N, C-alpha and C positions, 0 to 999 in steps of 0.2 A: 610693424611689430618686429622686435628683435628677439630671436631665441638663441640660446647658448648651448653648445654640445654638452651632453651629460658628463663627459669625462672632465671637462673644465669647470664644472659647477658643482661637483659632488659635495665638496666640503661646505660650500655656502648653502646648498639646498638642504643638507642634513641639519644645519644649524637653524635654518629659517622655517623648515617644514616639520609638522608634528609627526610622530611615529606612524607608520602605515596603519590604516584601518582596514576593516574587512570590506574592501571596495573592488568593483570589477576593473576599474581603470585608475591608475595612479602615475601620471606622467612625472618623471623624475624632477624636472626643473620648473613645473608649472607653479604659479603663485596660488592657483586654485586647487582645492582638495575637496572631494565629495564626502558627504556623510558616509559612515559605515553602515552596514545593514542592521547593526544593533543600536546605532545612534538615533534612529527614528523608529518610534513604536506607533504603528497606525492603529486607530480604533477599529475594532472588529466589525462595527456596524457602519463604517464609512465606505465611500465608493471603492477606494483601493484596498482598505483594510479587509473588507469582506471578501474581495477577490483573492487577496493573499492568503486569507484563512482557508478558503476552499482549495486553493492551490496546494497548500501544505497538507490539508486533511484528505483530499480526494485525488487530485491530479497526479501527484507523485506516485501514489500506489497504483493508479490506473495505468500509467505508462509502464511501470515495472511489470504489472500483470500481463500486459499485451506483449512485451518483449519476451517474457517467459513462455507465454502461450505459443508464440510464433517461432520459437527456437533461436531468436537472436542472441539470447544469453548463452544458450547451449553451444553456439559456435565457438565461444571462448573455451568451454569445457572440452570440446572435441580436440581443439588445437593443443590444449594443455596435456591431453592424454596421448598426443602424437598419432591419433587415428587418421586414416585417409578420409578425405571429404569426398563423398559420392554426390550428394545433392545438398548444397549449402542453403540454409534458410535466409531469405532477405536479399536486398540489393547489396552491392559491394560497399555501400556507405552505411549499412545498418549499425556498424560498430559506433559510429558517431552519436547515435541516439542514446546508447548506453552511457557515453561520456557526458552528453548534455544532461542526462538524468543525474549523474554523479555531481555535476556542477550545481544543478538545482538543489539537490540534497545538501550539498556543502554550504550553500548560501542559507538554506533553511535552518541548518544546525548552527550557523553563525549568528542567527538572530534569536534563537530559542533553544532550550535544552529539550531533548526527546530521546530517551534511552532506546526505544524501539527503532526509531529512525536511524540512530547511530549504529544499531546492530545490522539493519538492512544495508547501510552504507559499507560497513566492514565486510559483509558477505560479498557484495558486488565488487569491491576492490580486490578481494582475494581471488575471485574468479577471473577478473581481468588480468591481474598480475601473474597468475599461473600460466597464461597464454603468451607471456612475453618471451622472446628469444634472448639468448645469452648476450647478443650484441646490442640489445635495446629495441630492436624492431618489434612492433606490435601491430598485428592485423590478422583478421580471420578470413580474408578473401583472396589472399595471395601468399606465395612463399612457403606453403606447407604441402604435404602429400595430397595429391589429387587436385591441387589448385595451380593457377598460372604462376610463373616466377614473379618475384618482387619487382615492382616498378616496371612491369612490362606493358602497362597501359596508363601512363601518366595523365593522358588527356581525360579519361573517364573512370579511372580506377579508384580515385578518391583516397589513396593510401595516406598521403600527406594531409589531406583535409581531415581524415579521421583522427590522425595523431594530433592535429591542431586542436580539435575539441578535447582530446585528452589533456593537453597542456592547459586549456582554459579551465577545465575541472580542477586541475591541480592548483591553479592560481586561486580559485575560490577556497580550496581547502587550506592552503598555506596561510592565506590572509585571515581566514575566519578561525583557524584552529592551530596552525603550526605545521611543521614538517612531519609527515607520516608516510605510510606505505604508498599511498597514491602519489604523493609528491616525489618519492624516490623512483617510482615506476615512470613518471613523466620525465624526470631528469634523465634517466637512462634513454628514453625515447628521443628527447631533444638532443642529447649527445650523439645518438645514432644519426639523426638528421643532419647535424653539422658535419659529422665525418663523411657521410655519403654525398652531401650536396654542397659542401663548403668549397673553398678554393682548392683546386686540384682534383676535385671529385666530379660527380655527375653534374652536368650543367643544366639539367632539366628543371621543370617546375610543374606544379600540380594544376590540372585543368580546373579545379574548383578552389579559388583562393579561400584561405582560412588559416593556413599555417603561418602566414605573415603576421597577422594580428595576434595570434597565439604566442609565437616566439617572442614578439616584442614585449607583451605583457608578462610572460613567464620570465623573461630576462630581467624585467624590472623587479618582479616579485622576489627573485633569487639573487639579485644584484650580479647577474652574469652577462657581461657585454657580448660574449660570443653568440648568444642567442639573438640579441638585437642586430648584430652584424649579419647573421644568416637571414634574418627577416629583410634587411636592406638588400641583400643579394637577390632574394626572390622577387622583391618589388622591382628592382632594376632589370631583371631578366624578362619581365612581362612586356608584351607589346612588340615582339620582334618576329612573330609568325613562326615560332618553333614548335608549337603544339600541332599534331596532325588533326585535320578537320574532317569530320564525318559528314555523310550526305545530309542535307537539309540544315546543317549548321554553318557556322562561319568563324573566322578568327575573332570577330567581334564578340561572338557568344562567350568566349573565354577572356575577353579583354586583352587578347594577344595580337591585336591589329595595330595599336598605337601605344608607344611607351607612356607610362603613367604621367611623366613630366610634360608630355606634349598634348595630352588629351584635353579636349575642351568641355566634355560633358560625359556623364555616366551613360553607358550603352551596353548592349548585349544582355546576358542573363542578369536579372536585377540583383539577386542575392550575391552572386559572384562579384558583381561590380561594387556593391556596398561593402562587403567584407574586405575586398582588396583596398578600397579607399580608406577604410578604418585602419588597416595595417600600414598603409602608406603614411597616414597622418601620424601614427605612433612612431614610425621610423623617422619622419621629419622632425618631430619634437625631440626625440632622444639624441639625434645626431646634429641638431642645429641647422638642418637643411631648410632654409626659408623658402627657396625656390620650389621644393617639393611640397611644402605645406601650402604655399600660394596656389600651386596647381590643383591640389585637392579642394581648396576653398573655392576656386574658380569653377571647378566641375560641379561642386555641390550647388552653388548659386544658380547656374544655368539649369541644372536638373530640377531644382525646386521651382524655378520660374517657368519652366516650359514642359516638364515631363512628370509632374507630380499631381496626383488627384486631390480634390478638395478634402478628402479624408486624411491626407498624408500618405495614402497608398502609393506604391511605386511598382511599375511593370504593367504595360498595357497589352502585351501580346501573349496569347496562350501557347503558341507553337514552341517558343523557346523560353517561356517564363521571363520574358525580357522587356526592356524599355522599347518604346516605339520612337518615332522621330519627334522632333519638337511639335508640341500641340496635338500629337496623336493620342488623345485621351478619351476613347469611346467609353461611355458609361456602361453599356450592356455587355461589352466584351472586355471590360477591365479585369485584369488578373489580380493585381494587388495582393500577391501572396503574403500570408501572415508572416512568414520568415523574412520577407523583404521589409515589412514594417519593423520587425525587431532589429534587422541590420541597419535600417535608417536611423533608429534611435542610437545604436552603437556609434555610428559615424558622427551624428550631430553632437552627441555627448562629448566625444573627443575634441571636436572643433570648439565647443563651448569651453572646455577646460583649457584649451590652448589660447583662446582669444578673449573669453568673457563676454562675447557678443550675444545679445538677447535673442536674435533671430533663430539661433540654433535651438534654444530652449522652447521658443514658440512652436517650432516644428515638432519637437519631441512631445509637447502637450497635445497637439493636433493628432499625432500618430498614436499616442497612447490611448486616447479616448475613442478614436474612430477606427483603429485597426486592431491594436492589441486587446482592447476591451471587447471588441466585437467578436473575436474568434471563439472564445470558450463559452460553452453553455453554462447556465447558472449553477449546475451541479459539478462542473469541472471535469466532466467525463465525455464530452463531445466537442467538436471543433470545426470551424471553417478553415479550409486550406486557402481558398481564394475568396476575395471580397469585392464582388462587382457592385456597381452603384445603380444597377438597373436589372431586375430579374423579370424577364418577359413571361415566363411560364412557371407556375408553382411546381417546385421539384417534388419528386417522389420521396417518401420517407427514407432516411439512410438505412442501409443494410445493417443488420446486427453484427456482422463480421467485418472483414476488411473491405473498405471502399477503395476503388482503384484510384480515383482522384476527384474529390468533390470540387466542382468548379463554381460553387456557390449554390445557395438555395436551402440547404439544410446542413446542420452541424452533424458530423459523423464521429463515431467513437474511435476509429483508427483508419489509417490509410496504408495503401501499399507502399507509398513513399511518405513516411510519417515523421517528417522533420519538424512540422509546426507544433505539435503538442509539447515536445521536449523544449523547443525554443521558447514557447510561452512559459513553461514551467520555470526555466532558469531566469527569465526576465521578471516574472512576478515575485520569485523568491528574493531577487536582488533589488527590487523596486525602491526600498528605502534609500538606497544610495543616490537615486536620481531626484530626491525630494529637496535636498538642501546641500549647500557647499560653503566652505570658508575661503576667505581671501584676506590674509593678515588678520585684522581685528574686525572684519566684516563677515557676518553670517547672512547668507543669501537664501531666501525661500524661493525655490524654483518652481515647485509644483504644490498646489494647495490641497492638502489632505488632512483630515481630522486625525489628531494624534499628538505626540510629544516629540520634540526635537532637542537633543542634548549635543551641543556643538559649540566650539569656540568660546568656552567658558560660560555660555548661556544655556539655560533650560527654558524652552518655549513650549507653551501649551497652545495648540492650534484648534480652534473650534470653528467648524464650517460644515455646510451641507453642499459645498461645491462638488459637482458643477450644476446641481439643480437650483442652487441659490448662490448669488455672488458675494454674500457677506462672509468675510474672513476676519476672525478675531484672534489676535496674537497676544497672549498674556505672558508676561515675564514671571517665571517661577523662581529662577535663580539668575544672578548677574554678577559680574566682577565689579570691583570697587571703582574702576576707571571707565571712561567713555568707550563705548563700542557702537558699531553700526549694525542695524537690522535692515537688510536690503530686500525690497519686495519687487516682484515682477508684475508689471502691468501688461497683460497680453495685448497683442497687436490689434485685436478686435475691440478692446475696451476703450472706447473714445470718450467716455464720460465717467471715469472712475473717481471715487471720493476717498480721501484718506484722513483719518483722525489720529493724532498722536498725543501723548500725555501733555497737558497744558497748552495745547495749540488748537486753533480753530480748524474746522473742516476745510480742506482745500482740494482742488481738482488735480489729478495726476494724469499725465499723458502716458501713452504706451511707451514701454521701455523700463528702465530701472528707476526706482525711487528709494532714497536712503533716509533712514531715521537714525540720527546719531545723537547719543546722549549718555549720561551715566544713569542707567536704568536702576530701578528699585523693584523688588518683588511686588507683584500686583499691578505694575504698570501695564497698560494695554495700548496696542496699536490696532486700529480697526480699518479694514479696507472694504469698500463696497464697490464691486465691479459692475453693479447695475445691469445684471443680465436681462436681456430682452431679445425676443426672436427678431431676426433681421433677414432681409432678402440678400442673396449673394448671386451676382451675375457672372457667367463664365466669360473669359477673354474671347472676343469675337473670332480669334484665329483658331479656336477649337471647333472645327466643323461639326463634330458629332453632337454637340449640345447647344449649337447656336439657336437662339430663339427660346431658350428655356431659362428657368431661374431655380435656385436652390434656397433652402431656408436653414439658417444656423441659429443656435441659441447658446451664447457663451462659447465654450470650446467644442460644443457638440454639433455635429452635422445631423440634421433631421431628415426623415424620409417619410414617404406616404406608402402605406402597406394596404394591399387589397382587403385584408381582414377588416379594415375600417370603412370600406365603401358600402353604400346602400345596395340593395338587390338590383341587379340589372345594370350596374355601373362598373366599368373596368377602368384601369389606369389610363387607357387610351382615350377615354372620354373627358379627362380632367384637364382644365386649363386654369392657371393661377391668375387671379386678379391682382396685379401689382399696384393698383391704385389704392388698395386697402391694406394697411399695415397688418402683418400677422400679429395675433394676440397671444400673450403668454398663457400657458396651461400648466397644470401640476407637473406634467411630464412631457415637455415639448412645446407645441404651439397649436393654435387653431387658426386655420387659414381659409379665407373666402375663395371659393373656386367656382368657375363656370363649368357646366356639363354640356358637352357637344355630342352630336351623333356621329358615329363612324360612317364614312362614305361607303357606298355599295361597291362590291367587287365588280371589275369589268371582265366578263366571261372571255377566257382565252387570251387576255391581253396583260402585259406587265402593269403594275400598279402606278402608272404615271399618266398624265394627261393635262387637261385644262386646269387652270388655277381654281382651287376650290374656294368657296365662300361660306364656310360653316357659320351657323347661327347658334348661339347659346340656347339650350333648351331649359335652363334653370340655373339657379345659384344656391349653393349650400356651403356650410362651414364643415371642414374636415380636420381631424386631428393628425398632426405630423409628430411622429415619435422619434426618439434618439435612434440614429442608425445602428448603434451598438446593440439595440434590443430587437432588431428585425429578425423575423422567423422564430422568435421565442414562443409564439402562439401556434406554431405549426407551419407547414409549407404555405407560401404565399407569393404573390407577385409584389414587386416593390420598385419604387423610383426615388432617387435623390433629386435629379433635375427634372422639372415639370415644365411643359410648354406654357407660355404665358397666354393670357386672354387678349393681348393687344391685337386690335383689328377685328375682333369678333363683333358681329352685329348683335346687339343686346336690347334694342329698343322693344319695349312691350314684353320682355321676358318676365314670367312670374317669379316672385321671390319666395323661397321656402322659409 
């Protein structure tokens, strides 16, 4: 693939590419452009439409109420008044949550009118702007009376990280609405960063990447190459061991151990690594740096192949919220932070726009359904921070107040480190942008969601109950008078898909892209049947932690077994899956035949090891496996995604239930 620097292609790109839409990512020279947040209207009763509705109606207000209650918003007021800070509320990165909320509100207002939400937005912007210094610096944890000096703790202070989220909020606003006070505030902050950290200035970098991806996208949105160049400088400064390392951490934690161009895999703190890679991809695309883009793609591939969970979750270590080694993917100690899922979508989306390769979109689907959709409660007011694939003990109910850090088990209303609720809010508010894209006269449906798509001269009505049902009906509502292409994605798990187009016989479609090109007329229909059925999924044998187990998937959904569905006296430790019997479809998940075995007795005073056991199945029953994204909705429970198999069990003469 050849990419051309933005400076050399501006005229051609402006002639070939439509005017910018309200989109989170808009590479200057890419032939692909995503739908805007108003181009796709999701049905309120669909899988994603219902979640987007709850996000707009409940989660945005929930986040704002907690920030007000805890004093995170008051931090801006105190700085604006010039008061000395005696005891600042929140961690040093709490400003970023306000900015992510502003981003979410901006996307929400970009897809629908809401006078009250507009008023809330204006009030928040006014409070933030009042705290900005004359030189553009904006932060409530450093640089003011009673606080440490500016940039005195680049490794852990998060000042540039915070301002990065401010810039991303401004990207949302300028693309969805136009330039206003928030955009002007962000422009002053970006100018400050360039002055302070540009050529001849401070040669440091932030311990938490974010400013890179933010500067690149803000530069695109405002057509300001200085910001993109500063993003490039930050990317190239990373990996030379310049950040001080605190006890129990390492340079790898900050991705400061190896330069981005030389790294082979994502490592260290998962969210940091993914944000940095997203920024590096943006820089590569905007500057025509093929070597840098190839490096990011190489790292993504190895990370997905060896360090990513079945759910799409990333990060296997709790200590540093980080990646483990290759194939270090324990189910019970999986961290899989919700924010890492969001960051994974951000990176894969940029790589899709750069290359058009379907693998990136397949991972986005997996992550959306099994990480992003898993975190929020149905009412949008409680969240998972971490997303393990095995819960050994039923967790206690979440506290009504601030939870220190829920490591899985129950969704909590707020956290001491509450990055995940606002990250979810901005992702769900901007979700329509990830549903479809254009490429010349091709309109590509990337994610299947019930609703209407207006893109590339086409108006498409999408009717589907996906992911509960694999039938997707695309009806042409409006079409141009010339031939165009509707491109559909056949997911990598769909090995028996069927496609019907106007005037043609039903035919089988292999995983990947399938194009339907013709001069469409209103009323024409393209029907896709992905033939969803539950299936067994075995782990790579190099993953020690789950060797000898099997998981069950149905379409894009990972399924799990929850203790709530077990008979009295049976625990998850007793269950073995009979893989000789295919799992059966159910209304919501699958029904699976399992063997029940007795747990061995404890050996008094000895470690739990000894002679090889020879357990015998005590009975067989069918159990329901539910979508992983629904686990713990019925209250605290134990749960497993990977279940030991019944291979080798003695079953002769076992009674059948």
